[in-house]
N, CA and C atoms of all chains as a GROMACS GRO file, in nm:
protein
  618
    1MET      N    1   0.078  -0.140   0.003
    1MET     CA    2  -0.020   0.008   0.006
    1MET      C    3   0.078   0.111  -0.014
    2ASN      N    4   0.050   0.243  -0.073
    2ASN     CA    5   0.138   0.386  -0.053
    2ASN      C    6   0.058   0.450  -0.017
    3ILE      N    7   0.115   0.460   0.099
    3ILE     CA    8   0.101   0.547   0.198
    3ILE      C    9   0.136   0.707   0.080
    4THR      N   10   0.029   0.804   0.175
    4THR     CA   11   0.070   0.926   0.084
    4THR      C   12   0.106   1.045   0.218
    5LYS      N   13  -0.006   0.993   0.308
    5LYS     CA   14   0.062   1.117   0.413
    5LYS      C   15   0.022   1.009   0.546
    6THR      N   16   0.068   1.062   0.697
    6THR     CA   17   0.036   1.033   0.818
    6THR      C   18   0.023   1.098   0.911
    7LEU      N   19  -0.096   1.058   1.009
    7LEU     CA   20  -0.144   1.154   1.081
    7LEU      C   21  -0.102   1.086   1.213
    8ASP      N   22  -0.071   1.133   1.295
    8ASP     CA   23  -0.094   1.096   1.448
    8ASP      C   24  -0.126   1.185   1.514
    9ALA      N   25  -0.264   1.088   1.576
    9ALA     CA   26  -0.339   1.134   1.668
    9ALA      C   27  -0.366   1.060   1.782
   10LYS      N   28  -0.235   1.006   1.847
   10LYS     CA   29  -0.211   0.950   1.951
   10LYS      C   30  -0.246   1.055   2.087
   11GLY      N   31  -0.329   0.980   2.214
   11GLY     CA   32  -0.387   1.087   2.292
   11GLY      C   33  -0.460   1.192   2.270
   12PHE      N   34  -0.543   1.159   2.131
   12PHE     CA   35  -0.632   1.273   2.150
   12PHE      C   36  -0.791   1.221   2.158
   13ALA      N   37  -0.838   1.278   2.253
   13ALA     CA   38  -0.991   1.256   2.311
   13ALA      C   39  -1.126   1.301   2.186
   14CYS      N   40  -1.216   1.203   2.159
   14CYS     CA   41  -1.312   1.270   2.060
   14CYS      C   42  -1.324   1.376   2.066
   15PRO      N   43  -1.366   1.486   1.965
   15PRO     CA   44  -1.377   1.428   1.830
   15PRO      C   45  -1.262   1.470   1.810
   16MET      N   46  -1.149   1.516   1.817
   16MET     CA   47  -1.010   1.518   1.784
   16MET      C   48  -0.974   1.486   1.640
   17PRO      N   49  -0.949   1.295   1.680
   17PRO     CA   50  -0.897   1.254   1.582
   17PRO      C   51  -0.959   1.224   1.476
   18ILE      N   52  -1.082   1.236   1.466
   18ILE     CA   53  -1.155   1.268   1.324
   18ILE      C   54  -1.189   1.397   1.262
   19VAL      N   55  -1.222   1.474   1.340
   19VAL     CA   56  -1.214   1.631   1.304
   19VAL      C   57  -1.012   1.661   1.276
   20ARG      N   58  -0.939   1.620   1.295
   20ARG     CA   59  -0.743   1.610   1.260
   20ARG      C   60  -0.756   1.537   1.126
   21THR      N   61  -0.838   1.388   1.104
   21THR     CA   62  -0.862   1.310   0.979
   21THR      C   63  -0.868   1.390   0.900
   22LYS      N   64  -1.019   1.455   0.919
   22LYS     CA   65  -1.068   1.569   0.801
   22LYS      C   66  -1.001   1.620   0.724
   23LYS      N   67  -0.886   1.733   0.808
   23LYS     CA   68  -0.829   1.766   0.778
   23LYS      C   69  -0.791   1.723   0.734
   24ALA      N   70  -0.667   1.674   0.767
   24ALA     CA   71  -0.539   1.569   0.615
   24ALA      C   72  -0.611   1.499   0.530
   25MET      N   73  -0.748   1.467   0.543
   25MET     CA   74  -0.791   1.404   0.445
   25MET      C   75  -0.801   1.565   0.318
   26ASP      N   76  -0.859   1.647   0.329
   26ASP     CA   77  -0.882   1.748   0.276
   26ASP      C   78  -0.737   1.857   0.220
   27SER      N   79  -0.612   1.760   0.244
   27SER     CA   80  -0.496   1.806   0.182
   27SER      C   81  -0.442   1.670   0.048
   28ILE      N   82  -0.502   1.614   0.097
   28ILE     CA   83  -0.468   1.465  -0.005
   28ILE      C   84  -0.577   1.461  -0.127
   29GLU      N   85  -0.503   1.412  -0.221
   29GLU     CA   86  -0.574   1.363  -0.372
   29GLU      C   87  -0.648   1.235  -0.359
   30SER      N   88  -0.760   1.294  -0.468
   30SER     CA   89  -0.852   1.145  -0.465
   30SER      C   90  -0.765   1.021  -0.542
   31GLY      N   91  -0.818   0.935  -0.419
   31GLY     CA   92  -0.734   0.785  -0.431
   31GLY      C   93  -0.585   0.787  -0.357
   32GLU      N   94  -0.592   0.864  -0.304
   32GLU     CA   95  -0.402   0.859  -0.196
   32GLU      C   96  -0.492   0.857  -0.101
   33VAL      N   97  -0.407   0.796  -0.005
   33VAL     CA   98  -0.378   0.674   0.137
   33VAL      C   99  -0.325   0.773   0.205
   34LEU      N  100  -0.434   0.799   0.331
   34LEU     CA  101  -0.394   0.825   0.463
   34LEU      C  102  -0.394   0.792   0.583
   35GLU      N  103  -0.262   0.759   0.654
   35GLU     CA  104  -0.250   0.626   0.771
   35GLU      C  105  -0.271   0.761   0.897
   36VAL      N  106  -0.370   0.683   0.970
   36VAL     CA  107  -0.389   0.758   1.076
   36VAL      C  108  -0.397   0.713   1.214
   37LEU      N  109  -0.305   0.690   1.291
   37LEU     CA  110  -0.252   0.629   1.438
   37LEU      C  111  -0.340   0.731   1.545
   38VAL      N  112  -0.438   0.650   1.596
   38VAL     CA  113  -0.516   0.635   1.712
   38VAL      C  114  -0.502   0.549   1.879
   39THR      N  115  -0.535   0.666   1.971
   39THR     CA  116  -0.569   0.564   2.112
   39THR      C  117  -0.691   0.594   2.186
   40ASP      N  118  -0.741   0.687   2.072
   40ASP     CA  119  -0.927   0.695   2.153
   40ASP      C  120  -0.968   0.543   2.082
   41LYS      N  121  -1.065   0.515   2.182
   41LYS     CA  122  -1.137   0.379   2.192
   41LYS      C  123  -1.265   0.365   2.114
   42GLY      N  124  -1.297   0.512   2.108
   42GLY     CA  125  -1.406   0.521   2.014
   42GLY      C  126  -1.389   0.488   1.939
   43ALA      N  127  -1.248   0.559   1.838
   43ALA     CA  128  -1.207   0.537   1.726
   43ALA      C  129  -1.271   0.431   1.649
   44LEU      N  130  -1.266   0.325   1.684
   44LEU     CA  131  -1.274   0.190   1.618
   44LEU      C  132  -1.430   0.217   1.524
   45ASN      N  133  -1.552   0.226   1.629
   45ASN     CA  134  -1.659   0.261   1.578
   45ASN      C  135  -1.677   0.412   1.520
   46ASP      N  136  -1.606   0.523   1.599
   46ASP     CA  137  -1.642   0.640   1.478
   46ASP      C  138  -1.542   0.604   1.369
   47PHE      N  139  -1.470   0.549   1.366
   47PHE     CA  140  -1.387   0.595   1.185
   47PHE      C  141  -1.480   0.504   1.088
   48THR      N  142  -1.558   0.360   1.118
   48THR     CA  143  -1.635   0.322   0.986
   48THR      C  144  -1.734   0.420   0.975
   49ALA      N  145  -1.793   0.467   1.132
   49ALA     CA  146  -1.945   0.556   1.079
   49ALA      C  147  -1.871   0.727   0.969
   50TRP      N  148  -1.756   0.710   1.049
   50TRP     CA  149  -1.738   0.870   0.965
   50TRP      C  150  -1.645   0.805   0.819
   51SER      N  151  -1.612   0.700   0.772
   51SER     CA  152  -1.630   0.678   0.676
   51SER      C  153  -1.739   0.634   0.582
   52ALA      N  154  -1.837   0.614   0.652
   52ALA     CA  155  -1.951   0.562   0.546
   52ALA      C  156  -2.030   0.749   0.499
   53ALA      N  157  -1.979   0.836   0.639
   53ALA     CA  158  -2.067   0.971   0.605
   53ALA      C  159  -2.014   1.007   0.520
   54SER      N  160  -1.854   0.936   0.491
   54SER     CA  161  -1.778   1.106   0.428
   54SER      C  162  -1.758   0.994   0.231
   55GLY      N  163  -1.779   0.914   0.325
   55GLY     CA  164  -1.753   0.801   0.156
   55GLY      C  165  -1.634   0.791   0.112
   56HIS      N  166  -1.564   0.839   0.226
   56HIS     CA  167  -1.358   0.766   0.196
   56HIS      C  168  -1.403   0.611   0.243
   57THR      N  169  -1.236   0.526   0.194
   57THR     CA  170  -1.316   0.356   0.200
   57THR      C  171  -1.146   0.373   0.330
   58ILE      N  172  -1.172   0.279   0.417
   58ILE     CA  173  -1.086   0.203   0.521
   58ILE      C  174  -0.987   0.117   0.415
   59LEU      N  175  -0.932   0.123   0.396
   59LEU     CA  176  -0.873  -0.030   0.288
   59LEU      C  177  -0.809  -0.128   0.412
   60GLU      N  178  -0.780  -0.071   0.516
   60GLU     CA  179  -0.729  -0.152   0.636
   60GLU      C  180  -0.710  -0.142   0.760
   61GLN      N  181  -0.800  -0.163   0.906
   61GLN     CA  182  -0.698  -0.128   1.029
   61GLN      C  183  -0.646  -0.270   1.095
   62LYS      N  184  -0.585  -0.197   1.143
   62LYS     CA  185  -0.504  -0.303   1.296
   62LYS      C  186  -0.480  -0.246   1.394
   63GLU      N  187  -0.479  -0.346   1.473
   63GLU     CA  188  -0.469  -0.251   1.693
   63GLU      C  189  -0.284  -0.311   1.720
   64GLU      N  190  -0.222  -0.225   1.716
   64GLU     CA  191  -0.059  -0.313   1.775
   64GLU      C  192  -0.054  -0.215   1.895
   65VAL      N  193  -0.038  -0.280   1.976
   65VAL     CA  194   0.003  -0.222   2.101
   65VAL      C  195  -0.064  -0.094   2.200
   66GLY      N  196  -0.181  -0.125   2.149
   66GLY     CA  197  -0.268  -0.004   2.231
   66GLY      C  198  -0.307   0.128   2.128
   67VAL      N  199  -0.275   0.070   1.963
   67VAL     CA  200  -0.272   0.156   1.900
   67VAL      C  201  -0.346   0.154   1.818
   68LEU      N  202  -0.455   0.181   1.768
   68LEU     CA  203  -0.511   0.175   1.621
   68LEU      C  204  -0.454   0.237   1.491
   69TYR      N  205  -0.457   0.196   1.398
   69TYR     CA  206  -0.408   0.194   1.260
   69TYR      C  207  -0.501   0.186   1.198
   70PHE      N  208  -0.544   0.334   1.075
   70PHE     CA  209  -0.601   0.309   0.984
   70PHE      C  210  -0.578   0.390   0.856
   71TYR      N  211  -0.591   0.277   0.774
   71TYR     CA  212  -0.562   0.314   0.627
   71TYR      C  213  -0.670   0.354   0.555
   72ILE      N  214  -0.718   0.505   0.508
   72ILE     CA  215  -0.808   0.536   0.480
   72ILE      C  216  -0.835   0.604   0.332
   73GLN      N  217  -0.826   0.603   0.253
   73GLN     CA  218  -0.839   0.621   0.084
   73GLN      C  219  -0.918   0.726   0.059
   74LYS      N  220  -0.884   0.798   0.006
   74LYS     CA  221  -0.968   0.938  -0.012
   74LYS      C  222  -1.090   0.936  -0.172
   75ALA      N  223  -1.201   0.949  -0.132
   75ALA     CA  224  -1.315   0.877  -0.234
   75ALA      C  225  -1.248   1.029  -0.386
   76MET      N  226  -3.196   1.119   0.267
   76MET     CA  227  -3.125   1.186   0.374
   76MET      C  228  -3.117   1.323   0.410
   77SER      N  229  -3.125   1.343   0.505
   77SER     CA  230  -3.097   1.451   0.502
   77SER      C  231  -2.937   1.497   0.593
   78ASN      N  232  -2.845   1.657   0.508
   78ASN     CA  233  -2.724   1.616   0.522
   78ASN      C  234  -2.665   1.688   0.654
   79LYS      N  235  -2.823   1.784   0.684
   79LYS     CA  236  -2.832   1.928   0.793
   79LYS      C  237  -2.814   1.864   0.901
   80VAL      N  238  -2.771   1.869   0.984
   80VAL     CA  239  -2.781   1.898   1.138
   80VAL      C  240  -2.813   2.028   1.205
   81ALA      N  241  -2.928   1.992   1.274
   81ALA     CA  242  -2.954   2.165   1.324
   81ALA      C  243  -2.911   2.149   1.518
   82ILE      N  244  -2.910   2.230   1.601
   82ILE     CA  245  -2.820   2.215   1.720
   82ILE      C  246  -2.864   2.358   1.815
   83ILE      N  247  -2.991   2.318   1.903
   83ILE     CA  248  -2.951   2.452   2.005
   83ILE      C  249  -2.924   2.453   2.115
   84ALA      N  250  -2.847   2.557   2.130
   84ALA     CA  251  -2.727   2.541   2.259
   84ALA      C  252  -2.827   2.692   2.372
   85SER      N  253  -2.913   2.619   2.459
   85SER     CA  254  -2.951   2.674   2.517
   85SER      C  255  -2.844   2.724   2.713
   86ASN      N  256  -2.748   2.649   2.642
   86ASN     CA  257  -2.730   2.662   2.830
   86ASN      C  258  -2.594   2.714   2.865
   87GLY      N  259  -2.516   2.743   2.972
   87GLY     CA  260  -2.357   2.794   2.949
   87GLY      C  261  -2.304   2.773   3.002
   88GLY      N  262  -2.301   2.655   3.070
   88GLY     CA  263  -2.139   2.606   3.158
   88GLY      C  264  -2.096   2.541   3.044
   89LEU      N  265  -1.919   2.493   3.143
   89LEU     CA  266  -1.830   2.454   3.059
   89LEU      C  267  -1.890   2.312   2.997
   90PHE      N  268  -1.976   2.212   3.054
   90PHE     CA  269  -1.978   2.094   3.034
   90PHE      C  270  -2.089   2.114   2.916
   91ASP      N  271  -2.182   2.244   2.878
   91ASP     CA  272  -2.261   2.212   2.784
   91ASP      C  273  -2.207   2.266   2.658
   92ALA      N  274  -2.079   2.342   2.661
   92ALA     CA  275  -2.017   2.379   2.557
   92ALA      C  276  -1.926   2.236   2.464
   93TYR      N  277  -1.888   2.129   2.522
   93TYR     CA  278  -1.834   2.054   2.545
   93TYR      C  279  -1.936   2.000   2.418
   94LYS      N  280  -2.043   1.911   2.487
   94LYS     CA  281  -2.191   1.861   2.430
   94LYS      C  282  -2.195   1.953   2.244
   95VAL      N  283  -2.246   2.085   2.310
   95VAL     CA  284  -2.263   2.112   2.171
   95VAL      C  285  -2.131   2.122   2.053
   96PHE      N  286  -2.024   2.193   2.082
   96PHE     CA  287  -1.872   2.194   2.025
   96PHE      C  288  -1.870   2.051   1.982
   97ASN      N  289  -1.861   1.950   2.052
   97ASN     CA  290  -1.769   1.781   1.977
   97ASN      C  291  -1.859   1.789   1.903
   98ILE      N  292  -2.024   1.747   1.925
   98ILE     CA  293  -2.131   1.718   1.820
   98ILE      C  294  -2.137   1.794   1.663
   99ALA      N  295  -2.079   1.920   1.726
   99ALA     CA  296  -2.116   2.016   1.597
   99ALA      C  297  -1.986   1.983   1.559
  100THR      N  298  -1.870   1.987   1.582
  100THR     CA  299  -1.718   2.016   1.493
  100THR      C  300  -1.728   1.840   1.410
  101ALA      N  301  -1.761   1.767   1.496
  101ALA     CA  302  -1.776   1.584   1.458
  101ALA      C  303  -1.874   1.589   1.367
  102ALA      N  304  -1.998   1.662   1.340
  102ALA     CA  305  -2.073   1.649   1.214
  102ALA      C  306  -2.040   1.725   1.116
  103ALA      N  307  -1.939   1.860   1.145
  103ALA     CA  308  -1.901   1.881   0.974
  103ALA      C  309  -1.804   1.828   0.953
  104ALA      N  310  -1.720   1.779   1.020
  104ALA     CA  311  -1.583   1.649   1.008
  104ALA      C  312  -1.650   1.579   0.914
  105SER      N  313  -1.762   1.536   0.939
  105SER     CA  314  -1.850   1.420   0.858
  105SER      C  315  -1.961   1.458   0.738
  106GLU      N  316  -1.875   1.559   0.699
  106GLU     CA  317  -1.926   1.620   0.547
  106GLU      C  318  -2.072   1.692   0.608
  107LYS      N  319  -2.119   1.703   0.698
  107LYS     CA  320  -2.307   1.788   0.720
  107LYS      C  321  -2.256   1.918   0.723
  108GLU      N  322  -2.392   1.959   0.705
  108GLU     CA  323  -2.388   2.129   0.694
  108GLU      C  324  -2.482   2.127   0.859
  109VAL      N  325  -2.354   2.236   0.899
  109VAL     CA  326  -2.422   2.226   1.065
  109VAL      C  327  -2.446   2.387   1.082
  110ALA      N  328  -2.568   2.373   1.205
  110ALA     CA  329  -2.602   2.503   1.201
  110ALA      C  330  -2.663   2.515   1.392
  111ILE      N  331  -2.560   2.606   1.466
  111ILE     CA  332  -2.611   2.635   1.603
  111ILE      C  333  -2.635   2.753   1.617
  112PHE      N  334  -2.803   2.735   1.667
  112PHE     CA  335  -2.891   2.872   1.770
  112PHE      C  336  -2.827   2.840   1.909
  113PHE      N  337  -2.796   3.006   1.926
  113PHE     CA  338  -2.788   3.016   2.092
  113PHE      C  339  -2.832   3.068   2.097
  114THR      N  340  -2.910   3.038   2.225
  114THR     CA  341  -3.041   3.140   2.233
  114THR      C  342  -3.003   3.138   2.414
  115PHE      N  343  -3.024   3.235   2.519
  115PHE     CA  344  -3.030   3.230   2.686
  115PHE      C  345  -2.889   3.209   2.728
  116GLU      N  346  -2.867   3.156   2.840
  116GLU     CA  347  -2.716   3.112   2.835
  116GLU      C  348  -2.631   3.089   2.767
  117GLY      N  349  -2.677   3.024   2.674
  117GLY     CA  350  -2.580   2.934   2.577
  117GLY      C  351  -2.538   3.046   2.500
  118LEU      N  352  -2.559   3.171   2.484
  118LEU     CA  353  -2.539   3.305   2.426
  118LEU      C  354  -2.340   3.305   2.484
  119ASN      N  355  -2.362   3.214   2.590
  119ASN     CA  356  -2.204   3.255   2.695
  119ASN      C  357  -2.145   3.193   2.604
  120LEU      N  358  -2.132   3.084   2.518
  120LEU     CA  359  -2.053   3.010   2.482
  120LEU      C  360  -2.016   3.077   2.379
  121ILE      N  361  -2.040   3.145   2.322
  121ILE     CA  362  -1.946   3.195   2.163
  121ILE      C  363  -1.937   3.415   2.257
  122HIS      N  364  -1.959   3.451   2.364
  122HIS     CA  365  -1.952   3.542   2.409
  122HIS      C  366  -1.770   3.513   2.415
  123LYS      N  367  -1.720   3.633   2.381
  123LYS     CA  368  -1.601   3.703   2.369
  123LYS      C  369  -1.487   3.660   2.505
  124GLN      N  370  -1.588   3.713   2.577
  124GLN     CA  371  -1.513   3.710   2.740
  124GLN      C  372  -1.544   3.553   2.837
  125GLY      N  373  -1.667   3.569   2.771
  125GLY     CA  374  -1.771   3.459   2.883
  125GLY      C  375  -1.720   3.281   2.848
  126MET      N  376  -1.670   3.262   2.715
  126MET     CA  377  -1.625   3.162   2.674
  126MET      C  378  -1.489   3.067   2.722
  127GLN      N  379  -1.400   3.223   2.763
  127GLN     CA  380  -1.329   3.193   2.812
  127GLN      C  381  -1.287   3.119   2.964
  128ALA      N  382  -1.403   3.138   3.022
  128ALA     CA  383  -1.412   3.094   3.203
  128ALA      C  384  -1.530   3.020   3.212
  129LEU      N  385  -1.586   2.942   3.090
  129LEU     CA  386  -1.722   2.862   3.133
  129LEU      C  387  -1.710   2.785   3.255
  130GLU      N  388  -1.789   2.806   3.358
  130GLU     CA  389  -1.775   2.701   3.468
  130GLU      C  390  -1.821   2.519   3.427
  131MET      N  391  -1.762   2.481   3.556
  131MET     CA  392  -1.780   2.345   3.598
  131MET      C  393  -1.898   2.331   3.663
  132PRO      N  394  -2.031   2.238   3.668
  132PRO     CA  395  -2.134   2.203   3.724
  132PRO      C  396  -2.056   2.214   3.924
  133VAL      N  397  -2.127   2.284   3.970
  133VAL     CA  398  -2.089   2.302   4.156
  133VAL      C  399  -2.079   2.131   4.164
  134GLY      N  400  -1.943   2.138   4.230
  134GLY     CA  401  -1.920   2.038   4.293
  134GLY      C  402  -1.841   1.900   4.182
  135LYS      N  403  -1.822   1.945   4.046
  135LYS     CA  404  -1.788   1.875   3.933
  135LYS      C  405  -1.643   1.899   3.910
  136GLU      N  406  -1.556   2.045   3.986
  136GLU     CA  407  -1.442   2.050   3.993
  136GLU      C  408  -1.323   1.979   3.940
  137HIS      N  409  -1.358   1.889   4.008
  137HIS     CA  410  -1.228   1.746   4.013
  137HIS      C  411  -1.177   1.716   3.882
  138PHE      N  412  -1.285   1.735   3.810
  138PHE     CA  413  -1.283   1.675   3.624
  138PHE      C  414  -1.164   1.723   3.553
  139ALA      N  415  -1.160   1.901   3.610
  139ALA     CA  416  -1.048   1.957   3.555
  139ALA      C  417  -0.958   1.850   3.497
  140GLU      N  418  -0.850   1.812   3.595
  140GLU     CA  419  -0.757   1.709   3.534
  140GLU      C  420  -0.790   1.589   3.459
  141GLY      N  421  -0.942   1.531   3.435
  141GLY     CA  422  -0.951   1.484   3.320
  141GLY      C  423  -0.969   1.546   3.208
  142PHE      N  424  -1.009   1.646   3.199
  142PHE     CA  425  -0.990   1.682   3.088
  142PHE      C  426  -0.851   1.757   3.010
  143ALA      N  427  -0.770   1.785   3.066
  143ALA     CA  428  -0.669   1.813   3.013
  143ALA      C  429  -0.538   1.615   2.998
  144LYS      N  430  -0.563   1.553   3.080
  144LYS     CA  431  -0.537   1.443   3.038
  144LYS      C  432  -0.565   1.392   2.941
  145ALA      N  433  -0.720   1.382   2.906
  145ALA     CA  434  -0.780   1.338   2.732
  145ALA      C  435  -0.727   1.436   2.636
  146GLN      N  436  -0.641   1.551   2.683
  146GLN     CA  437  -0.598   1.634   2.569
  146GLN      C  438  -0.728   1.705   2.567
  147VAL      N  439  -0.834   1.723   2.615
  147VAL     CA  440  -0.906   1.793   2.560
  147VAL      C  441  -0.913   1.921   2.496
  148PRO      N  442  -0.917   1.944   2.365
  148PRO     CA  443  -0.895   2.127   2.378
  148PRO      C  444  -0.970   2.215   2.429
  149PRO      N  445  -0.933   2.347   2.486
  149PRO     CA  446  -1.004   2.409   2.527
  149PRO      C  447  -1.109   2.471   2.452
  150ILE      N  448  -1.223   2.491   2.516
  150ILE     CA  449  -1.351   2.555   2.449
  150ILE      C  450  -1.304   2.663   2.349
  151PRO      N  451  -1.231   2.731   2.356
  151PRO     CA  452  -1.205   2.873   2.187
  151PRO      C  453  -1.123   2.807   2.140
  152GLN      N  454  -1.102   2.746   2.150
  152GLN     CA  455  -1.023   2.680   2.018
  152GLN      C  456  -1.099   2.567   1.948
  153LEU      N  457  -1.237   2.477   2.050
  153LEU     CA  458  -1.296   2.418   1.975
  153LEU      C  459  -1.382   2.522   1.871
  154VAL      N  460  -1.398   2.630   1.916
  154VAL     CA  461  -1.474   2.726   1.824
  154VAL      C  462  -1.424   2.744   1.734
  155GLU      N  463  -1.312   2.810   1.728
  155GLU     CA  464  -1.278   2.900   1.624
  155GLU      C  465  -1.244   2.706   1.493
  156MET      N  466  -1.216   2.606   1.548
  156MET     CA  467  -1.261   2.496   1.453
  156MET      C  468  -1.360   2.411   1.406
  157ALA      N  469  -1.459   2.480   1.484
  157ALA     CA  470  -1.580   2.480   1.438
  157ALA      C  471  -1.642   2.551   1.338
  158GLN      N  472  -1.594   2.684   1.384
  158GLN     CA  473  -1.595   2.822   1.265
  158GLN      C  474  -1.523   2.727   1.109
  159GLU      N  475  -1.404   2.691   1.117
  159GLU     CA  476  -1.339   2.674   1.001
  159GLU      C  477  -1.369   2.506   0.978
  160LEU      N  478  -1.487   2.461   1.046
  160LEU     CA  479  -1.513   2.369   0.958
  160LEU      C  480  -1.656   2.408   0.871
  161GLY      N  481  -1.723   2.529   0.923
  161GLY     CA  482  -1.777   2.572   0.830
  161GLY      C  483  -1.933   2.564   0.916
  162VAL      N  484  -1.918   2.540   1.044
  162VAL     CA  485  -2.023   2.534   1.126
  162VAL      C  486  -2.066   2.720   1.155
  163LYS      N  487  -2.232   2.684   1.130
  163LYS     CA  488  -2.281   2.870   1.150
  163LYS      C  489  -2.343   2.835   1.272
  164PHE      N  490  -2.263   2.991   1.307
  164PHE     CA  491  -2.364   3.041   1.459
  164PHE      C  492  -2.433   3.148   1.435
  165ILE      N  493  -2.576   3.101   1.516
  165ILE     CA  494  -2.655   3.192   1.524
  165ILE      C  495  -2.731   3.233   1.613
  166ALA      N  496  -2.702   3.364   1.643
  166ALA     CA  497  -2.726   3.412   1.797
  166ALA      C  498  -2.859   3.464   1.790
  167CYS      N  499  -2.931   3.422   1.899
  167CYS     CA  500  -3.069   3.491   1.915
  167CYS      C  501  -3.098   3.641   1.945
  168GLN      N  502  -3.160   3.671   1.885
  168GLN     CA  503  -3.212   3.856   1.871
  168GLN      C  504  -3.231   3.876   2.010
  169MET      N  505  -3.335   3.799   2.049
  169MET     CA  506  -3.468   3.831   2.109
  169MET      C  507  -3.391   3.817   2.287
  170THR      N  508  -3.250   3.713   2.316
  170THR     CA  509  -3.227   3.720   2.447
  170THR      C  510  -3.090   3.822   2.396
  171MET      N  511  -3.026   3.875   2.315
  171MET     CA  512  -2.942   3.962   2.254
  171MET      C  513  -2.976   4.062   2.312
  172ASP      N  514  -3.082   4.109   2.305
  172ASP     CA  515  -3.183   4.235   2.368
  172ASP      C  516  -3.157   4.229   2.462
  173VAL      N  517  -3.278   4.138   2.521
  173VAL     CA  518  -3.265   4.097   2.686
  173VAL      C  519  -3.157   4.167   2.800
  174MET      N  520  -3.039   4.064   2.714
  174MET     CA  521  -2.946   4.100   2.812
  174MET      C  522  -2.827   4.217   2.740
  175GLY      N  523  -2.877   4.296   2.672
  175GLY     CA  524  -2.853   4.397   2.628
  175GLY      C  525  -2.649   4.382   2.542
  176LEU      N  526  -2.674   4.258   2.451
  176LEU     CA  527  -2.580   4.230   2.414
  176LEU      C  528  -2.534   4.306   2.265
  177THR      N  529  -2.433   4.217   2.172
  177THR     CA  530  -2.446   4.310   2.072
  177THR      C  531  -2.339   4.237   1.982
  178THR      N  532  -2.328   4.221   1.857
  178THR     CA  533  -2.288   4.151   1.747
  178THR      C  534  -2.094   4.166   1.809
  179ALA      N  535  -2.097   4.297   1.846
  179ALA     CA  536  -1.935   4.324   1.891
  179ALA      C  537  -1.872   4.219   1.978
  180ASP      N  538  -2.040   4.189   2.113
  180ASP     CA  539  -1.936   4.097   2.223
  180ASP      C  540  -1.929   3.953   2.194
  181PHE      N  541  -1.916   3.910   2.094
  181PHE     CA  542  -1.963   3.799   2.060
  181PHE      C  543  -1.789   3.715   1.929
  182VAL      N  544  -1.772   3.615   1.929
  182VAL     CA  545  -1.645   3.573   1.797
  182VAL      C  546  -1.708   3.642   1.642
  183GLU      N  547  -1.624   3.652   1.573
  183GLU     CA  548  -1.631   3.716   1.463
  183GLU      C  549  -1.716   3.607   1.381
  184GLY      N  550  -1.780   3.644   1.233
  184GLY     CA  551  -1.846   3.562   1.167
  184GLY      C  552  -1.987   3.476   1.188
  185ILE      N  553  -2.088   3.573   1.327
  185ILE     CA  554  -2.186   3.498   1.380
  185ILE      C  555  -2.290   3.593   1.324
  186GLU      N  556  -2.399   3.502   1.279
  186GLU     CA  557  -2.532   3.580   1.234
  186GLU      C  558  -2.632   3.590   1.339
  187VAL      N  559  -2.684   3.700   1.346
  187VAL     CA  560  -2.845   3.688   1.441
  187VAL      C  561  -2.956   3.670   1.372
  188GLY      N  562  -3.019   3.607   1.467
  188GLY     CA  563  -3.143   3.558   1.413
  188GLY      C  564  -3.252   3.527   1.497
  189GLY      N  565  -3.388   3.530   1.455
  189GLY     CA  566  -3.482   3.484   1.555
  189GLY      C  567  -3.529   3.327   1.546
  190ALA      N  568  -3.618   3.311   1.610
  190ALA     CA  569  -3.656   3.170   1.651
  190ALA      C  570  -3.686   3.119   1.471
  191VAL      N  571  -3.752   3.193   1.404
  191VAL     CA  572  -3.807   3.114   1.266
  191VAL      C  573  -3.695   3.094   1.199
  192THR      N  574  -3.565   3.163   1.182
  192THR     CA  575  -3.458   3.146   1.101
  192THR      C  576  -3.382   3.033   1.146
  193PHE      N  577  -3.432   2.999   1.286
  193PHE     CA  578  -3.348   2.824   1.336
  193PHE      C  579  -3.448   2.748   1.261
  194LEU      N  580  -3.569   2.783   1.271
  194LEU     CA  581  -3.666   2.680   1.262
  194LEU      C  582  -3.659   2.632   1.112
  195GLU      N  583  -3.639   2.762   1.051
  195GLU     CA  584  -3.656   2.766   0.871
  195GLU      C  585  -3.531   2.667   0.815
  196TYR      N  586  -3.451   2.704   0.896
  196TYR     CA  587  -3.277   2.604   0.875
  196TYR      C  588  -3.333   2.450   0.909
  197ALA      N  589  -3.396   2.469   1.017
  197ALA     CA  590  -3.396   2.314   1.084
  197ALA      C  591  -3.500   2.221   1.039
  198LYS      N  592  -3.646   2.279   0.938
  198LYS     CA  593  -3.745   2.202   0.931
  198LYS      C  594  -3.643   2.079   0.870
  199ASP      N  595  -3.583   2.078   0.766
  199ASP     CA  596  -3.572   1.963   0.660
  199ASP      C  597  -3.424   1.895   0.723
  200ALA      N  598  -3.346   1.934   0.842
  200ALA     CA  599  -3.240   1.820   0.946
  200ALA      C  600  -3.291   1.757   0.980
  201SER      N  601  -3.166   1.655   1.014
  201SER     CA  602  -3.205   1.533   1.024
  201SER      C  603  -3.028   1.504   1.146
  202PRO      N  604  -2.998   1.546   1.217
  202PRO     CA  605  -3.141   1.493   1.322
  202PRO      C  606  -3.098   1.630   1.407
  203THR      N  607  -3.210   1.746   1.460
  203THR     CA  608  -3.190   1.852   1.533
  203THR      C  609  -3.179   1.819   1.688
  204LEU      N  610  -3.056   1.882   1.759
  204LEU     CA  611  -3.028   1.810   1.886
  204LEU      C  612  -3.007   1.930   2.010
  205THR      N  613  -3.092   1.946   2.115
  205THR     CA  614  -3.071   2.054   2.168
  205THR      C  615  -3.051   2.020   2.313
  206PHE      N  616  -2.904   2.139   2.351
  206PHE     CA  617  -2.821   2.130   2.448
  206PHE      C  618  -2.868   2.230   2.551
   0.00000   0.00000   0.00000
């Protein structure tokens, strides 16, 4: 996977991970992939809901030592 | 499906501010059109000085530590972010008149309107939320 940009939103509480992700998505082009790192547990459900609302696609997600990684492709 | 979210902010404490601006910024970041109608004590949330010193509910002051630990942004920062994301602020004219306030007392970029302004906006919004 070709990652265009990485956003480190670790330590931030809702709604900041989503707000920062939205802003980062605005800065990349359609088809490009944003990597987001979050520790907010609410993000698991929030990112799924957000991708449905925004139309962007979560290509992959994983959890490693308490950090959630999302790979989101811009619509 | 509606892409509009309508919010009424009618209380003026710190917790109220977070309830309002968290939902508003989350909605705006999810590509929704968002407007907040600030009425009565809710006007405090966008008052230039008032928003700098919003109070915690009595007996809940110990949550200050939790706010800092969770890296929750201060309210003025959330207000700025909401506006940056395109959230529309409508201040209630009637309450402003009662309280002797003018647009100069509030953050830049607000609109002033009456109940009908909000109702017209909210008629096809889903959800409409009241705080």
